mmCIF file as Biopython writes it, N, C-alpha, C and O atoms, coordinates in Angstrom:
data_model
#
loop_
_atom_site.group_PDB
_atom_site.id
_atom_site.type_symbol
_atom_site.label_atom_id
_atom_site.label_alt_id
_atom_site.label_comp_id
_atom_site.label_asym_id
_atom_site.label_entity_id
_atom_site.label_seq_id
_atom_site.pdbx_PDB_ins_code
_atom_site.Cartn_x
_atom_site.Cartn_y
_atom_site.Cartn_z
_atom_site.occupancy
_atom_site.B_iso_or_equiv
_atom_site.auth_seq_id
_atom_site.auth_asym_id
_atom_site.pdbx_PDB_model_num
ATOM 1   N N  . VAL A ? 1  ? 11.155  -11.891 -4.370 1.0 0.0 1  A 1 
ATOM 2   C CA . VAL A ? 1  ? 10.083  -12.710 -4.899 1.0 0.0 1  A 1 
ATOM 3   C C  . VAL A ? 1  ? 8.794   -11.909 -4.732 1.0 0.0 1  A 1 
ATOM 4   O O  . VAL A ? 1  ? 8.591   -11.270 -3.699 1.0 0.0 1  A 1 
ATOM 5   N N  . THR A ? 2  ? 7.925   -11.937 -5.737 1.0 0.0 2  A 1 
ATOM 6   C CA . THR A ? 2  ? 6.669   -11.206 -5.652 1.0 0.0 2  A 1 
ATOM 7   C C  . THR A ? 2  ? 5.513   -12.084 -6.093 1.0 0.0 2  A 1 
ATOM 8   O O  . THR A ? 2  ? 5.587   -12.758 -7.120 1.0 0.0 2  A 1 
ATOM 9   N N  . ALA A ? 3  ? 4.452   -12.073 -5.313 1.0 0.0 3  A 1 
ATOM 10  C CA . ALA A ? 3  ? 3.204   -12.750 -5.669 1.0 0.0 3  A 1 
ATOM 11  C C  . ALA A ? 3  ? 2.068   -11.770 -5.412 1.0 0.0 3  A 1 
ATOM 12  O O  . ALA A ? 3  ? 2.143   -10.947 -4.500 1.0 0.0 3  A 1 
ATOM 13  N N  . THR A ? 4  ? 1.022   -11.862 -6.213 1.0 0.0 4  A 1 
ATOM 14  C CA . THR A ? 4  ? -0.132  -10.982 -6.018 1.0 0.0 4  A 1 
ATOM 15  C C  . THR A ? 4  ? -1.393  -11.814 -5.897 1.0 0.0 4  A 1 
ATOM 16  O O  . THR A ? 4  ? -1.477  -12.927 -6.418 1.0 0.0 4  A 1 
ATOM 17  N N  . ASP A ? 5  ? -2.364  -11.262 -5.208 1.0 0.0 5  A 1 
ATOM 18  C CA . ASP A ? 5  ? -3.677  -11.884 -5.053 1.0 0.0 5  A 1 
ATOM 19  C C  . ASP A ? 5  ? -4.702  -10.763 -5.143 1.0 0.0 5  A 1 
ATOM 20  O O  . ASP A ? 5  ? -4.638  -9.800  -4.379 1.0 0.0 5  A 1 
ATOM 21  N N  . GLU A ? 6  ? -5.628  -10.880 -6.054 1.0 0.0 6  A 1 
ATOM 22  C CA . GLU A ? 6  ? -6.582  -9.793  -6.285 1.0 0.0 6  A 1 
ATOM 23  C C  . GLU A ? 6  ? -7.785  -9.825  -5.344 1.0 0.0 6  A 1 
ATOM 24  O O  . GLU A ? 6  ? -8.672  -8.978  -5.447 1.0 0.0 6  A 1 
ATOM 25  N N  . ASP A ? 7  ? -7.821  -10.804 -4.420 1.0 0.0 7  A 1 
ATOM 26  C CA . ASP A ? 7  ? -8.892  -10.810 -3.427 1.0 0.0 7  A 1 
ATOM 27  C C  . ASP A ? 7  ? -8.769  -9.583  -2.535 1.0 0.0 7  A 1 
ATOM 28  O O  . ASP A ? 7  ? -7.698  -8.985  -2.429 1.0 0.0 7  A 1 
ATOM 29  N N  . GLU A ? 8  ? -9.873  -9.214  -1.897 1.0 0.0 8  A 1 
ATOM 30  C CA . GLU A ? 8  ? -9.861  -8.082  -0.978 1.0 0.0 8  A 1 
ATOM 31  C C  . GLU A ? 8  ? -9.729  -8.583  0.450  1.0 0.0 8  A 1 
ATOM 32  O O  . GLU A ? 8  ? -10.052 -9.732  0.750  1.0 0.0 8  A 1 
ATOM 33  N N  . GLY A ? 9  ? -9.252  -7.710  1.323  1.0 0.0 9  A 1 
ATOM 34  C CA . GLY A ? 9  ? -9.165  -8.035  2.744  1.0 0.0 9  A 1 
ATOM 35  C C  . GLY A ? 9  ? -8.089  -9.055  3.040  1.0 0.0 9  A 1 
ATOM 36  O O  . GLY A ? 9  ? -7.071  -9.117  2.352  1.0 0.0 9  A 1 
ATOM 37  N N  . LEU A ? 10 ? -8.321  -9.865  4.083  1.0 0.0 10 A 1 
ATOM 38  C CA . LEU A ? 10 ? -7.330  -10.848 4.522  1.0 0.0 10 A 1 
ATOM 39  C C  . LEU A ? 10 ? -7.001  -11.871 3.446  1.0 0.0 10 A 1 
ATOM 40  O O  . LEU A ? 10 ? -5.860  -12.327 3.365  1.0 0.0 10 A 1 
ATOM 41  N N  . ASN A ? 11 ? -7.968  -12.241 2.620  1.0 0.0 11 A 1 
ATOM 42  C CA . ASN A ? 11 ? -7.718  -13.244 1.582  1.0 0.0 11 A 1 
ATOM 43  C C  . ASN A ? 11 ? -6.747  -12.748 0.521  1.0 0.0 11 A 1 
ATOM 44  O O  . ASN A ? 11 ? -6.166  -13.556 -0.204 1.0 0.0 11 A 1 
ATOM 45  N N  . GLY A ? 12 ? -6.560  -11.452 0.417  1.0 0.0 12 A 1 
ATOM 46  C CA . GLY A ? 12 ? -5.651  -10.891 -0.560 1.0 0.0 12 A 1 
ATOM 47  C C  . GLY A ? 12 ? -4.255  -10.602 -0.033 1.0 0.0 12 A 1 
ATOM 48  O O  . GLY A ? 12 ? -3.372  -10.204 -0.792 1.0 0.0 12 A 1 
ATOM 49  N N  . GLN A ? 13 ? -4.052  -10.803 1.270  1.0 0.0 13 A 1 
ATOM 50  C CA . GLN A ? 13 ? -2.731  -10.544 1.858  1.0 0.0 13 A 1 
ATOM 51  C C  . GLN A ? 13 ? -1.821  -11.743 1.618  1.0 0.0 13 A 1 
ATOM 52  O O  . GLN A ? 13 ? -2.183  -12.879 1.924  1.0 0.0 13 A 1 
ATOM 53  N N  . VAL A ? 14 ? -0.649  -11.483 1.074  1.0 0.0 14 A 1 
ATOM 54  C CA . VAL A ? 14 ? 0.298   -12.546 0.751  1.0 0.0 14 A 1 
ATOM 55  C C  . VAL A ? 14 ? 1.450   -12.522 1.750  1.0 0.0 14 A 1 
ATOM 56  O O  . VAL A ? 14 ? 2.012   -11.467 2.043  1.0 0.0 14 A 1 
ATOM 57  N N  . LYS A ? 15 ? 1.791   -13.694 2.265  1.0 0.0 15 A 1 
ATOM 58  C CA . LYS A ? 15 ? 2.939   -13.877 3.163  1.0 0.0 15 A 1 
ATOM 59  C C  . LYS A ? 15 ? 3.873   -14.892 2.509  1.0 0.0 15 A 1 
ATOM 60  O O  . LYS A ? 15 ? 3.430   -15.781 1.780  1.0 0.0 15 A 1 
ATOM 61  N N  . TYR A ? 16 ? 5.156   -14.749 2.776  1.0 0.0 16 A 1 
ATOM 62  C CA . TYR A ? 16 ? 6.169   -15.593 2.159  1.0 0.0 16 A 1 
ATOM 63  C C  . TYR A ? 16 ? 6.877   -16.435 3.215  1.0 0.0 16 A 1 
ATOM 64  O O  . TYR A ? 16 ? 7.075   -15.993 4.346  1.0 0.0 16 A 1 
ATOM 65  N N  . SER A ? 17 ? 7.256   -17.653 2.832  1.0 0.0 17 A 1 
ATOM 66  C CA . SER A ? 17 ? 8.011   -18.525 3.724  1.0 0.0 17 A 1 
ATOM 67  C C  . SER A ? 17 ? 8.911   -19.429 2.896  1.0 0.0 17 A 1 
ATOM 68  O O  . SER A ? 17 ? 8.668   -19.665 1.712  1.0 0.0 17 A 1 
ATOM 69  N N  . LEU A ? 18 ? 9.960   -19.931 3.551  1.0 0.0 18 A 1 
ATOM 70  C CA . LEU A ? 18 ? 10.839  -20.889 2.900  1.0 0.0 18 A 1 
ATOM 71  C C  . LEU A ? 18 ? 10.270  -22.275 3.103  1.0 0.0 18 A 1 
ATOM 72  O O  . LEU A ? 18 ? 10.026  -22.694 4.234  1.0 0.0 18 A 1 
ATOM 73  N N  . LYS A ? 19 ? 10.057  -22.985 2.014  1.0 0.0 19 A 1 
ATOM 74  C CA . LYS A ? 19 ? 9.559   -24.351 2.100  1.0 0.0 19 A 1 
ATOM 75  C C  . LYS A ? 19 ? 10.717  -25.320 2.243  1.0 0.0 19 A 1 
ATOM 76  O O  . LYS A ? 19 ? 10.670  -26.258 3.039  1.0 0.0 19 A 1 
ATOM 77  N N  . LYS A ? 20 ? 11.747  -25.081 1.469  1.0 0.0 20 A 1 
ATOM 78  C CA . LYS A ? 20 ? 12.873  -26.003 1.466  1.0 0.0 20 A 1 
ATOM 79  C C  . LYS A ? 20 ? 14.145  -25.211 1.241  1.0 0.0 20 A 1 
ATOM 80  O O  . LYS A ? 20 ? 14.259  -24.467 0.267  1.0 0.0 20 A 1 
ATOM 81  N N  . ALA A ? 21 ? 15.109  -25.373 2.150  1.0 0.0 21 A 1 
ATOM 82  C CA . ALA A ? 21 ? 16.413  -24.736 2.004  1.0 0.0 21 A 1 
ATOM 83  C C  . ALA A ? 21 ? 17.406  -25.533 2.841  1.0 0.0 21 A 1 
ATOM 84  O O  . ALA A ? 21 ? 17.052  -26.081 3.885  1.0 0.0 21 A 1 
ATOM 85  N N  . THR A ? 22 ? 18.636  -25.594 2.380  1.0 0.0 22 A 1 
ATOM 86  C CA . THR A ? 22 ? 19.656  -26.285 3.153  1.0 0.0 22 A 1 
ATOM 87  C C  . THR A ? 22 ? 19.997  -25.464 4.391  1.0 0.0 22 A 1 
ATOM 88  O O  . THR A ? 22 ? 19.726  -24.264 4.438  1.0 0.0 22 A 1 
ATOM 89  N N  . ASP A ? 23 ? 20.593  -26.109 5.394  1.0 0.0 23 A 1 
ATOM 90  C CA . ASP A ? 23 ? 21.012  -25.392 6.601  1.0 0.0 23 A 1 
ATOM 91  C C  . ASP A ? 23 ? 22.001  -24.288 6.252  1.0 0.0 23 A 1 
ATOM 92  O O  . ASP A ? 23 ? 21.970  -23.208 6.843  1.0 0.0 23 A 1 
ATOM 93  N N  . MET A ? 24 ? 22.882  -24.565 5.282  1.0 0.0 24 A 1 
ATOM 94  C CA . MET A ? 24 ? 23.855  -23.552 4.874  1.0 0.0 24 A 1 
ATOM 95  C C  . MET A ? 24 ? 23.146  -22.344 4.280  1.0 0.0 24 A 1 
ATOM 96  O O  . MET A ? 24 ? 23.500  -21.204 4.581  1.0 0.0 24 A 1 
ATOM 97  N N  . ALA A ? 25 ? 22.147  -22.588 3.437  1.0 0.0 25 A 1 
ATOM 98  C CA . ALA A ? 25 ? 21.408  -21.485 2.818  1.0 0.0 25 A 1 
ATOM 99  C C  . ALA A ? 25 ? 20.668  -20.672 3.875  1.0 0.0 25 A 1 
ATOM 100 O O  . ALA A ? 25 ? 20.582  -19.450 3.759  1.0 0.0 25 A 1 
ATOM 101 N N  . LEU A ? 26 ? 20.136  -21.327 4.900  1.0 0.0 26 A 1 
ATOM 102 C CA . LEU A ? 26 ? 19.431  -20.605 5.965  1.0 0.0 26 A 1 
ATOM 103 C C  . LEU A ? 26 ? 20.372  -19.712 6.765  1.0 0.0 26 A 1 
ATOM 104 O O  . LEU A ? 26 ? 19.947  -18.702 7.326  1.0 0.0 26 A 1 
ATOM 105 N N  . ASP A ? 27 ? 21.651  -20.082 6.819  1.0 0.0 27 A 1 
ATOM 106 C CA . ASP A ? 27 ? 22.647  -19.248 7.507  1.0 0.0 27 A 1 
ATOM 107 C C  . ASP A ? 27 ? 23.076  -18.064 6.652  1.0 0.0 27 A 1 
ATOM 108 O O  . ASP A ? 27 ? 23.659  -17.111 7.168  1.0 0.0 27 A 1 
ATOM 109 N N  . ILE A ? 28 ? 22.797  -18.112 5.351  1.0 0.0 28 A 1 
ATOM 110 C CA . ILE A ? 28 ? 23.275  -17.083 4.426  1.0 0.0 28 A 1 
ATOM 111 C C  . ILE A ? 28 ? 22.168  -16.122 3.996  1.0 0.0 28 A 1 
ATOM 112 O O  . ILE A ? 28 ? 22.407  -14.924 3.848  1.0 0.0 28 A 1 
ATOM 113 N N  . PHE A ? 29 ? 20.952  -16.648 3.796  1.0 0.0 29 A 1 
ATOM 114 C CA . PHE A ? 29 ? 19.862  -15.855 3.228  1.0 0.0 29 A 1 
ATOM 115 C C  . PHE A ? 29 ? 18.750  -15.623 4.240  1.0 0.0 29 A 1 
ATOM 116 O O  . PHE A ? 29 ? 18.475  -16.470 5.089  1.0 0.0 29 A 1 
ATOM 117 N N  . HIS A ? 30 ? 18.117  -14.461 4.133  1.0 0.0 30 A 1 
ATOM 118 C CA . HIS A ? 30 ? 16.939  -14.134 4.947  1.0 0.0 30 A 1 
ATOM 119 C C  . HIS A ? 30 ? 15.793  -13.777 4.005  1.0 0.0 30 A 1 
ATOM 120 O O  . HIS A ? 30 ? 15.971  -12.990 3.075  1.0 0.0 30 A 1 
ATOM 121 N N  . LEU A ? 31 ? 14.630  -14.349 4.243  1.0 0.0 31 A 1 
ATOM 122 C CA . LEU A ? 31 ? 13.420  -14.043 3.470  1.0 0.0 31 A 1 
ATOM 123 C C  . LEU A ? 31 ? 12.483  -13.228 4.352  1.0 0.0 31 A 1 
ATOM 124 O O  . LEU A ? 31 ? 12.073  -13.687 5.418  1.0 0.0 31 A 1 
ATOM 125 N N  . ASP A ? 32 ? 12.144  -12.023 3.911  1.0 0.0 32 A 1 
ATOM 126 C CA . ASP A ? 32 ? 11.188  -11.184 4.632  1.0 0.0 32 A 1 
ATOM 127 C C  . ASP A ? 32 ? 9.790   -11.731 4.351  1.0 0.0 32 A 1 
ATOM 128 O O  . ASP A ? 32 ? 9.362   -11.764 3.197  1.0 0.0 32 A 1 
ATOM 129 N N  . SER A ? 33 ? 9.079   -12.157 5.387  1.0 0.0 33 A 1 
ATOM 130 C CA . SER A ? 33 ? 7.773   -12.807 5.209  1.0 0.0 33 A 1 
ATOM 131 C C  . SER A ? 33 ? 6.705   -11.853 4.700  1.0 0.0 33 A 1 
ATOM 132 O O  . SER A ? 33 ? 5.691   -12.300 4.164  1.0 0.0 33 A 1 
ATOM 133 N N  . GLU A ? 34 ? 6.906   -10.553 4.853  1.0 0.0 34 A 1 
ATOM 134 C CA . GLU A ? 34 ? 5.929   -9.569  4.394  1.0 0.0 34 A 1 
ATOM 135 C C  . GLU A ? 34 ? 6.172   -9.124  2.953  1.0 0.0 34 A 1 
ATOM 136 O O  . GLU A ? 34 ? 5.233   -9.029  2.162  1.0 0.0 34 A 1 
ATOM 137 N N  . SER A ? 35 ? 7.430   -8.852  2.616  1.0 0.0 35 A 1 
ATOM 138 C CA . SER A ? 35 ? 7.739   -8.277  1.302  1.0 0.0 35 A 1 
ATOM 139 C C  . SER A ? 35 ? 8.201   -9.306  0.274  1.0 0.0 35 A 1 
ATOM 140 O O  . SER A ? 35 ? 8.107   -9.059  -0.928 1.0 0.0 35 A 1 
ATOM 141 N N  . GLY A ? 36 ? 8.699   -10.453 0.728  1.0 0.0 36 A 1 
ATOM 142 C CA . GLY A ? 36 ? 9.262   -11.445 -0.180 1.0 0.0 36 A 1 
ATOM 143 C C  . GLY A ? 36 ? 10.700  -11.151 -0.554 1.0 0.0 36 A 1 
ATOM 144 O O  . GLY A ? 36 ? 11.283  -11.861 -1.373 1.0 0.0 36 A 1 
ATOM 145 N N  . GLU A ? 37 ? 11.286  -10.111 0.034  1.0 0.0 37 A 1 
ATOM 146 C CA . GLU A ? 37 ? 12.660  -9.737  -0.281 1.0 0.0 37 A 1 
ATOM 147 C C  . GLU A ? 37 ? 13.641  -10.734 0.339  1.0 0.0 37 A 1 
ATOM 148 O O  . GLU A ? 37 ? 13.535  -11.083 1.515  1.0 0.0 37 A 1 
ATOM 149 N N  . ILE A ? 38 ? 14.596  -11.183 -0.476 1.0 0.0 38 A 1 
ATOM 150 C CA . ILE A ? 38 ? 15.647  -12.090 -0.019 1.0 0.0 38 A 1 
ATOM 151 C C  . ILE A ? 38 ? 16.924  -11.272 0.105  1.0 0.0 38 A 1 
ATOM 152 O O  . ILE A ? 38 ? 17.351  -10.623 -0.850 1.0 0.0 38 A 1 
ATOM 153 N N  . THR A ? 39 ? 17.533  -11.309 1.295  1.0 0.0 39 A 1 
ATOM 154 C CA . THR A ? 39 ? 18.763  -10.560 1.542  1.0 0.0 39 A 1 
ATOM 155 C C  . THR A ? 39 ? 19.825  -11.507 2.095  1.0 0.0 39 A 1 
ATOM 156 O O  . THR A ? 39 ? 19.525  -12.605 2.564  1.0 0.0 39 A 1 
ATOM 157 N N  . LEU A ? 40 ? 21.076  -11.049 2.025  1.0 0.0 40 A 1 
ATOM 158 C CA . LEU A ? 40 ? 22.198  -11.816 2.562  1.0 0.0 40 A 1 
ATOM 159 C C  . LEU A ? 40 ? 22.379  -11.519 4.041  1.0 0.0 40 A 1 
ATOM 160 O O  . LEU A ? 40 ? 22.294  -10.368 4.468  1.0 0.0 40 A 1 
ATOM 161 N N  . LEU A ? 41 ? 22.628  -12.562 4.819  1.0 0.0 41 A 1 
ATOM 162 C CA . LEU A ? 41 ? 22.959  -12.405 6.238  1.0 0.0 41 A 1 
ATOM 163 C C  . LEU A ? 41 ? 24.455  -12.260 6.423  1.0 0.0 41 A 1 
ATOM 164 O O  . LEU A ? 41 ? 24.919  -11.732 7.434  1.0 0.0 41 A 1 
ATOM 165 N N  . ARG A ? 42 ? 25.214  -12.737 5.431  1.0 0.0 42 A 1 
ATOM 166 C CA . ARG A ? 42 ? 26.668  -12.613 5.466  1.0 0.0 42 A 1 
ATOM 167 C C  . ARG A ? 42 ? 27.204  -12.659 4.036  1.0 0.0 42 A 1 
ATOM 168 O O  . ARG A ? 42 ? 26.456  -12.934 3.098  1.0 0.0 42 A 1 
ATOM 169 N N  . ILE A ? 43 ? 28.461  -12.398 3.877  1.0 0.0 43 A 1 
ATOM 170 C CA . ILE A ? 43 ? 29.088  -12.388 2.561  1.0 0.0 43 A 1 
ATOM 171 C C  . ILE A ? 43 ? 29.138  -13.811 1.996  1.0 0.0 43 A 1 
ATOM 172 O O  . ILE A ? 43 ? 29.390  -14.769 2.727  1.0 0.0 43 A 1 
ATOM 173 N N  . LEU A ? 44 ? 28.897  -13.938 0.699  1.0 0.0 44 A 1 
ATOM 174 C CA . LEU A ? 44 ? 28.996  -15.238 0.037  1.0 0.0 44 A 1 
ATOM 175 C C  . LEU A ? 44 ? 30.456  -15.659 -0.064 1.0 0.0 44 A 1 
ATOM 176 O O  . LEU A ? 44 ? 31.328  -14.851 -0.384 1.0 0.0 44 A 1 
ATOM 177 N N  . ASP A ? 45 ? 30.708  -16.932 0.212  1.0 0.0 45 A 1 
ATOM 178 C CA . ASP A ? 45 ? 32.043  -17.502 0.104  1.0 0.0 45 A 1 
ATOM 179 C C  . ASP A ? 45 ? 31.971  -18.641 -0.903 1.0 0.0 45 A 1 
ATOM 180 O O  . ASP A ? 45 ? 31.414  -19.701 -0.617 1.0 0.0 45 A 1 
ATOM 181 N N  . PHE A ? 46 ? 32.537  -18.415 -2.078 1.0 0.0 46 A 1 
ATOM 182 C CA . PHE A ? 46 ? 32.431  -19.408 -3.137 1.0 0.0 46 A 1 
ATOM 183 C C  . PHE A ? 46 ? 33.259  -20.654 -2.860 1.0 0.0 46 A 1 
ATOM 184 O O  . PHE A ? 46 ? 33.142  -21.641 -3.587 1.0 0.0 46 A 1 
ATOM 185 N N  . GLU A ? 47 ? 34.094  -20.629 -1.823 1.0 0.0 47 A 1 
ATOM 186 C CA . GLU A ? 47 ? 34.788  -21.845 -1.411 1.0 0.0 47 A 1 
ATOM 187 C C  . GLU A ? 47 ? 33.839  -22.760 -0.636 1.0 0.0 47 A 1 
ATOM 188 O O  . GLU A ? 47 ? 34.042  -23.974 -0.604 1.0 0.0 47 A 1 
ATOM 189 N N  . GLU A ? 48 ? 32.807  -22.193 -0.014 1.0 0.0 48 A 1 
ATOM 190 C CA . GLU A ? 48 ? 31.802  -22.985 0.703  1.0 0.0 48 A 1 
ATOM 191 C C  . GLU A ? 48 ? 30.769  -23.573 -0.251 1.0 0.0 48 A 1 
ATOM 192 O O  . GLU A ? 48 ? 30.331  -24.710 -0.078 1.0 0.0 48 A 1 
ATOM 193 N N  . GLY A ? 49 ? 30.387  -22.806 -1.245 1.0 0.0 49 A 1 
ATOM 194 C CA . GLY A ? 49 ? 29.376  -23.258 -2.197 1.0 0.0 49 A 1 
ATOM 195 C C  . GLY A ? 49 ? 29.321  -22.318 -3.375 1.0 0.0 49 A 1 
ATOM 196 O O  . GLY A ? 49 ? 29.412  -21.101 -3.210 1.0 0.0 49 A 1 
ATOM 197 N N  . ASP A ? 50 ? 29.173  -22.875 -4.571 1.0 0.0 50 A 1 
ATOM 198 C CA . ASP A ? 50 ? 29.138  -22.011 -5.756 1.0 0.0 50 A 1 
ATOM 199 C C  . ASP A ? 50 ? 27.731  -21.764 -6.266 1.0 0.0 50 A 1 
ATOM 200 O O  . ASP A ? 50 ? 27.536  -21.004 -7.214 1.0 0.0 50 A 1 
ATOM 201 N N  . SER A ? 51 ? 26.736  -22.408 -5.636 1.0 0.0 51 A 1 
ATOM 202 C CA . SER A ? 51 ? 25.341  -22.134 -5.987 1.0 0.0 51 A 1 
ATOM 203 C C  . SER A ? 51 ? 24.440  -22.518 -4.813 1.0 0.0 51 A 1 
ATOM 204 O O  . SER A ? 51 ? 24.800  -23.341 -3.971 1.0 0.0 51 A 1 
ATOM 205 N N  . TYR A ? 52 ? 23.267  -21.901 -4.784 1.0 0.0 52 A 1 
ATOM 206 C CA . TYR A ? 52 ? 22.307  -22.139 -3.703 1.0 0.0 52 A 1 
ATOM 207 C C  . TYR A ? 52 ? 20.917  -22.216 -4.300 1.0 0.0 52 A 1 
ATOM 208 O O  . TYR A ? 52 ? 20.637  -21.577 -5.314 1.0 0.0 52 A 1 
ATOM 209 N N  . GLU A ? 53 ? 20.054  -22.987 -3.685 1.0 0.0 53 A 1 
ATOM 210 C CA . GLU A ? 53 ? 18.678  -23.111 -4.163 1.0 0.0 53 A 1 
ATOM 211 C C  . GLU A ? 53 ? 17.721  -23.023 -2.980 1.0 0.0 53 A 1 
ATOM 212 O O  . GLU A ? 53 ? 17.898  -23.700 -1.967 1.0 0.0 53 A 1 
ATOM 213 N N  . LEU A ? 54 ? 16.718  -22.187 -3.125 1.0 0.0 54 A 1 
ATOM 214 C CA . LEU A ? 54 ? 15.680  -22.019 -2.103 1.0 0.0 54 A 1 
ATOM 215 C C  . LEU A ? 54 ? 14.330  -22.288 -2.739 1.0 0.0 54 A 1 
ATOM 216 O O  . LEU A ? 54 ? 14.130  -21.981 -3.914 1.0 0.0 54 A 1 
ATOM 217 N N  . GLU A ? 55 ? 13.401  -22.854 -1.986 1.0 0.0 55 A 1 
ATOM 218 C CA . GLU A ? 55 ? 12.011  -22.957 -2.423 1.0 0.0 55 A 1 
ATOM 219 C C  . GLU A ? 55 ? 11.195  -22.016 -1.562 1.0 0.0 55 A 1 
ATOM 220 O O  . GLU A ? 55 ? 11.151  -22.154 -0.339 1.0 0.0 55 A 1 
ATOM 221 N N  . VAL A ? 56 ? 10.547  -21.056 -2.212 1.0 0.0 56 A 1 
ATOM 222 C CA . VAL A ? 56 ? 9.777   -20.037 -1.519 1.0 0.0 56 A 1 
ATOM 223 C C  . VAL A ? 56 ? 8.301   -20.264 -1.793 1.0 0.0 56 A 1 
ATOM 224 O O  . VAL A ? 56 ? 7.895   -20.469 -2.937 1.0 0.0 56 A 1 
ATOM 225 N N  . GLN A ? 57 ? 7.493   -20.225 -0.725 1.0 0.0 57 A 1 
ATOM 226 C CA . GLN A ? 57 ? 6.040   -20.328 -0.868 1.0 0.0 57 A 1 
ATOM 227 C C  . GLN A ? 57 ? 5.407   -18.985 -0.573 1.0 0.0 57 A 1 
ATOM 228 O O  . GLN A ? 57 ? 5.806   -18.286 0.359  1.0 0.0 57 A 1 
ATOM 229 N N  . ALA A ? 58 ? 4.420   -18.632 -1.374 1.0 0.0 58 A 1 
ATOM 230 C CA . ALA A ? 58 ? 3.595   -17.449 -1.137 1.0 0.0 58 A 1 
ATOM 231 C C  . ALA A ? 58 ? 2.212   -17.959 -0.731 1.0 0.0 58 A 1 
ATOM 232 O O  . ALA A ? 58 ? 1.586   -18.730 -1.458 1.0 0.0 58 A 1 
ATOM 233 N N  . HIS A ? 59 ? 1.746   -17.519 0.436  1.0 0.0 59 A 1 
ATOM 234 C CA . HIS A ? 59 ? 0.453   -17.950 0.990  1.0 0.0 59 A 1 
ATOM 235 C C  . HIS A ? 59 ? -0.485  -16.757 1.042  1.0 0.0 59 A 1 
ATOM 236 O O  . HIS A ? 59 ? -0.083  -15.665 1.443  1.0 0.0 59 A 1 
ATOM 237 N N  . ASP A ? 60 ? -1.733  -16.959 0.638  1.0 0.0 60 A 1 
ATOM 238 C CA . ASP A ? 60 ? -2.707  -15.886 0.832  1.0 0.0 60 A 1 
ATOM 239 C C  . ASP A ? 60 ? -3.498  -16.157 2.102  1.0 0.0 60 A 1 
ATOM 240 O O  . ASP A ? 60 ? -3.356  -17.219 2.709  1.0 0.0 60 A 1 
ATOM 241 N N  . GLY A ? 61 ? -4.323  -15.214 2.503  1.0 0.0 61 A 1 
ATOM 242 C CA . GLY A ? 61 ? -5.099  -15.349 3.730  1.0 0.0 61 A 1 
ATOM 243 C C  . GLY A ? 61 ? -6.186  -16.402 3.651  1.0 0.0 61 A 1 
ATOM 244 O O  . GLY A ? 61 ? -6.748  -16.781 4.679  1.0 0.0 61 A 1 
ATOM 245 N N  . GLY A ? 62 ? -6.494  -16.883 2.456  1.0 0.0 62 A 1 
ATOM 246 C CA . GLY A ? 62 ? -7.532  -17.896 2.281  1.0 0.0 62 A 1 
ATOM 247 C C  . GLY A ? 62 ? -7.011  -19.318 2.280  1.0 0.0 62 A 1 
ATOM 248 O O  . GLY A ? 62 ? -7.781  -20.252 2.057  1.0 0.0 62 A 1 
ATOM 249 N N  . GLY A ? 63 ? -5.712  -19.508 2.525  1.0 0.0 63 A 1 
ATOM 250 C CA . GLY A ? 63 ? -5.157  -20.846 2.598  1.0 0.0 63 A 1 
ATOM 251 C C  . GLY A ? 63 ? -4.573  -21.366 1.284  1.0 0.0 63 A 1 
ATOM 252 O O  . GLY A ? 63 ? -4.090  -22.497 1.234  1.0 0.0 63 A 1 
ATOM 253 N N  . LEU A ? 64 ? -4.608  -20.568 0.234  1.0 0.0 64 A 1 
ATOM 254 C CA . LEU A ? 64 ? -4.016  -20.987 -1.045 1.0 0.0 64 A 1 
ATOM 255 C C  . LEU A ? 64 ? -2.552  -20.592 -1.066 1.0 0.0 64 A 1 
ATOM 256 O O  . LEU A ? 64 ? -2.149  -19.650 -0.385 1.0 0.0 64 A 1 
ATOM 257 N N  . PHE A ? 65 ? -1.749  -21.316 -1.851 1.0 0.0 65 A 1 
ATOM 258 C CA . PHE A ? 65 ? -0.325  -21.011 -1.935 1.0 0.0 65 A 1 
ATOM 259 C C  . PHE A ? 65 ? 0.219   -21.438 -3.290 1.0 0.0 65 A 1 
ATOM 260 O O  . PHE A ? 65 ? -0.405  -22.203 -4.024 1.0 0.0 65 A 1 
ATOM 261 N N  . ASP A ? 66 ? 1.385   -20.927 -3.591 1.0 0.0 66 A 1 
ATOM 262 C CA . ASP A ? 66 ? 2.138   -21.346 -4.768 1.0 0.0 66 A 1 
ATOM 263 C C  . ASP A ? 66 ? 3.611   -21.348 -4.364 1.0 0.0 66 A 1 
ATOM 264 O O  . ASP A ? 66 ? 4.013   -20.651 -3.433 1.0 0.0 66 A 1 
ATOM 265 N N  . THR A ? 67 ? 4.401   -22.138 -5.073 1.0 0.0 67 A 1 
ATOM 266 C CA . THR A ? 67 ? 5.804   -22.326 -4.741 1.0 0.0 67 A 1 
ATOM 267 C C  . THR A ? 67 ? 6.665   -22.021 -5.955 1.0 0.0 67 A 1 
ATOM 268 O O  . THR A ? 67 ? 6.280   -22.299 -7.091 1.0 0.0 67 A 1 
ATOM 269 N N  . THR A ? 68 ? 7.848   -21.439 -5.699 1.0 0.0 68 A 1 
ATOM 270 C CA . THR A ? 68 ? 8.806   -21.199 -6.776 1.0 0.0 68 A 1 
ATOM 271 C C  . THR A ? 68 ? 10.200  -21.515 -6.268 1.0 0.0 68 A 1 
ATOM 272 O O  . THR A ? 68 ? 10.465  -21.472 -5.067 1.0 0.0 68 A 1 
ATOM 273 N N  . LYS A ? 69 ? 11.086  -21.835 -7.202 1.0 0.0 69 A 1 
ATOM 274 C CA . LYS A ? 69 ? 12.494  -22.043 -6.875 1.0 0.0 69 A 1 
ATOM 275 C C  . LYS A ? 69 ? 13.281  -20.792 -7.178 1.0 0.0 69 A 1 
ATOM 276 O O  . LYS A ? 69 ? 13.073  -20.138 -8.199 1.0 0.0 69 A 1 
ATOM 277 N N  . VAL A ? 70 ? 14.195  -20.467 -6.271 1.0 0.0 70 A 1 
ATOM 278 C CA . VAL A ? 70 ? 15.122  -19.366 -6.474 1.0 0.0 70 A 1 
ATOM 279 C C  . VAL A ? 70 ? 16.509  -19.977 -6.442 1.0 0.0 70 A 1 
ATOM 280 O O  . VAL A ? 70 ? 16.897  -20.591 -5.448 1.0 0.0 70 A 1 
ATOM 281 N N  . ALA A ? 71 ? 17.256  -19.814 -7.521 1.0 0.0 71 A 1 
ATOM 282 C CA . ALA A ? 71 ? 18.605  -20.396 -7.590 1.0 0.0 71 A 1 
ATOM 283 C C  . ALA A ? 71 ? 19.623  -19.281 -7.703 1.0 0.0 71 A 1 
ATOM 284 O O  . ALA A ? 71 ? 20.823  -19.545 -7.775 1.0 0.0 71 A 1 
#
């Protein structure tokens, strides 16, 4: 996930967090708060679930944010 902010200094720094995710998804996916990169913590098992949905928020240093769904 990528978000940009054209402000300078701290107000332009973007951090990422999960707003909403199931417990199962939290055991499977990791979100890097600095880069926004989503990686697997373990191998996907389609017998456990055939789809997953995460809500990711991007926050800037000025307190503004936006949210997106990753499916």
